[in-house]
C-alpha positions in Angstrom: 0.0 0.0 0.0 1.4 3.4 -1.0 1.8 6.4 1.4 -1.0 8.2 -0.4 -3.5 5.5 0.3 -5.8 5.8 3.3 -5.5 3.6 6.4 -8.4 3.4 8.9 -7.7 4.5 12.5 -11.1 3.6 13.8 -10.7 1.5 16.9 -14.3 0.4 17.0 -16.2 -1.2 14.1 -19.2 0.6 12.6 -21.8 -1.7 14.3 -20.3 -0.9 17.8 -20.3 2.8 16.9 -23.9 2.7 15.9 -24.9 0.9 19.1 -23.0 3.6 21.2 -24.8 6.3 19.3 -28.2 4.7 19.8 -27.5 4.4 23.5 -26.6 8.2 23.6 -30.0 8.9 21.9 -31.9 6.9 24.5 -30.0 8.5 27.3 -30.7 12.0 25.8 -34.4 11.3 25.6 -34.6 10.0 29.2 -32.5 12.8 30.7 -34.2 15.5 28.7 -37.7 14.2 29.7 -36.7 14.0 33.4 -35.2 17.4 33.5 -38.0 18.9 31.5 -40.5 17.3 33.8 -38.9 18.8 36.9 -38.9 22.3 35.4 -42.4 21.8 34.0 -43.8 21.4 37.5 -43.0 25.1 38.1 -43.0 26.6 34.6 -45.7 24.6 32.8 -45.5 23.2 29.3 -43.4 25.9 27.9 -40.8 25.4 30.6 -40.9 21.6 30.0 -40.2 22.1 26.3 -37.4 24.6 26.8 -35.6 22.6 29.5 -35.9 19.4 27.6 -34.4 21.1 24.5 -31.6 22.6 26.4 -30.5 19.3 27.8 -31.5 17.0 24.9 -30.3 18.8 21.8 -26.5 18.8 22.7 -26.8 15.0 23.5 -28.6 14.3 20.3 -25.9 16.3 18.4 -23.2 14.2 20.2 -25.0 11.0 19.1 -25.0 12.3 15.5 -21.3 13.1 15.6 -20.5 9.8 17.2 -22.4 7.8 14.5 -20.7 9.6 11.6 -17.1 10.0 13.0 -14.3 8.2 11.1 -10.6 8.5 11.5 -7.9 7.8 8.8 -4.2 8.3 8.1 -3.4 9.4 4.6 -0.2 10.9 3.2 1.1 11.7 6.6 -2.1 13.4 7.8 -4.7 12.3 10.4 -8.1 13.0 9.0 -11.3 13.1 11.2 -14.6 13.2 9.5 -18.0 13.7 11.2 -20.2 16.7 10.5 -17.1 18.3 9.0 -13.5 17.5 8.4 -10.4 18.1 10.5 -6.9 17.5 9.3 -3.6 17.4 11.3 -0.2 16.8 9.7 1.3 14.1 11.9 4.8 14.8 10.5 4.5 18.4 11.6 2.3 18.0 14.7 3.5 20.2 17.7 1.0 18.8 20.2 1.6 15.2 21.0 0.1 13.8 24.2 -1.2 10.5 25.6 -4.5 10.5 27.4 -6.2 7.7 29.3 -10.0 7.9 29.7 -11.8 5.7 32.2 -15.5 5.1 31.5 -17.7 2.3 32.7 -14.8 0.1 33.7 -13.0 0.4 30.3 -9.8 2.3 30.0 -8.8 3.8 26.6 -5.4 5.0 25.6 -5.7 8.0 23.3 -3.1 9.8 21.2 -3.9 13.5 20.9 -2.2 15.2 18.0 -2.5 18.9 17.1 -0.9 21.4 14.8 -0.6 22.3 11.1 -2.2 23.0 8.8 -4.9 24.8 10.8 -4.0 24.3 14.4 -6.7 21.7 15.0 -6.5 18.7 17.4 -7.6 15.1 16.8 -7.8 12.2 19.3 -6.9 8.8 18.1 -7.8 5.8 20.3 -5.0 3.3 20.3 -6.4 0.7 22.6 -9.3 0.0 24.9 -9.0 -2.4 27.8 -11.5 -3.9 30.4 -10.4 -6.5 32.8 -7.6 -8.6 31.2 -8.7 -8.2 27.6 -9.7 -5.5 25.2 -9.4 -4.1 21.7 -6.4 -2.6 20.0 -5.9 -0.7 16.8 -4.9 -3.0 13.9 -1.3 -4.0 13.4 -1.0 -2.2 10.0 -2.6 1.0 11.3 -0.2 1.0 14.3 2.8 0.4 12.0 1.9 3.3 9.8 1.3 5.6 12.8 4.8 4.6 14.2 6.5 5.3 10.8 4.8 8.6 10.4 5.6 9.7 13.9 9.2 8.8 13.4 9.3 11.3 10.5 8.5 14.1 13.0 11.6 15.7 14.4 9.9 16.4 17.8 11.4 14.2 20.5 7.9 13.4 21.9 6.9 12.0 18.5 10.0 9.7 18.5 9.1 8.5 22.0 5.5 7.8 20.9 6.7 6.0 17.7 9.0 3.8 19.8 6.1 3.1 22.2 4.0 1.8 19.3 6.8 -0.3 18.0 7.3 -1.9 21.4 3.5 -2.6 21.5 3.8 -4.3 18.1 6.8 -6.3 19.2 4.9 -7.4 22.3 2.0 -8.6 20.2 4.3 -10.4 17.8 5.8 -12.3 20.8 2.4 -13.4 21.7 2.2 -11.5 25.0 -1.2 -11.4 26.7 -2.8 -8.0 26.8 -1.8 -7.3 30.4 1.9 -7.6 29.4 1.6 -5.2 26.5 2.9 -1.6 26.9 -0.4 0.2 26.2 -2.2 -2.0 28.7 0.5 -1.2 31.3 0.1 2.5 30.7 -3.6 2.3 30.9 -3.6 0.4 34.2 -1.0 2.6 35.8 -3.1 5.8 35.4 -4.7 6.9 38.7 -8.3 6.0 39.2 -11.1 8.4 39.8 -10.6 10.6 36.7 -12.7 10.4 33.5 -9.7 11.7 31.4 -6.1 12.3 32.3 -3.0 13.3 30.5 0.0 11.1 31.0 3.2 12.9 32.0 5.5 13.0 29.0 8.6 12.5 31.1 7.1 9.4 32.7 6.1 8.1 29.3 9.7 8.7 28.0 11.2 6.8 31.0 8.7 3.9 30.5 9.6 3.6 26.8 13.3 3.7 27.5 12.9 0.9 30.0 11.0 -1.2 27.4 14.0 -1.1 25.1 16.4 -2.6 27.5 
């Protein structure tokens, strides 16, 4: 496959994405109705409708974005499509961070990249773990990410490239998920936070130890 061809960076398959979007819609209706009902007790029908719209519309918009969002890597650029399109040149990115999100017992390791051409930021989910198993981005997608990051002169990009390479090596050795680098990082993040940025120096030290 040539550099100009597109590689999917979607961690979840479309069926799972649609299910998640449907769950958001259901939650939006229930929460909007409940909040609107409380306000409606004091403000009548108009208050119910207004309160329900204020709460429900943003959640419904979130569901729409969730159902249409796709990520891809093409010609060194990460491309996010939903209601619109965002593009970040991974080779020139100047914002490079790892985040761990913790929702409903599942921890997701996310790579946040930002920078040229328009200063936008895009989050790429590398892996999601629950218990001793989980889901990881495909081998080829990870390989392409690692290669593209290696072309960025930023030291942080080189560290992240090496981290992904070590993840691929671990998988090639047949290591169980709990032994793989991304799982270790996800499990080491403190509990009690929905989203947290991993300290770059700590990530660098962790990656350096993997290479020994």
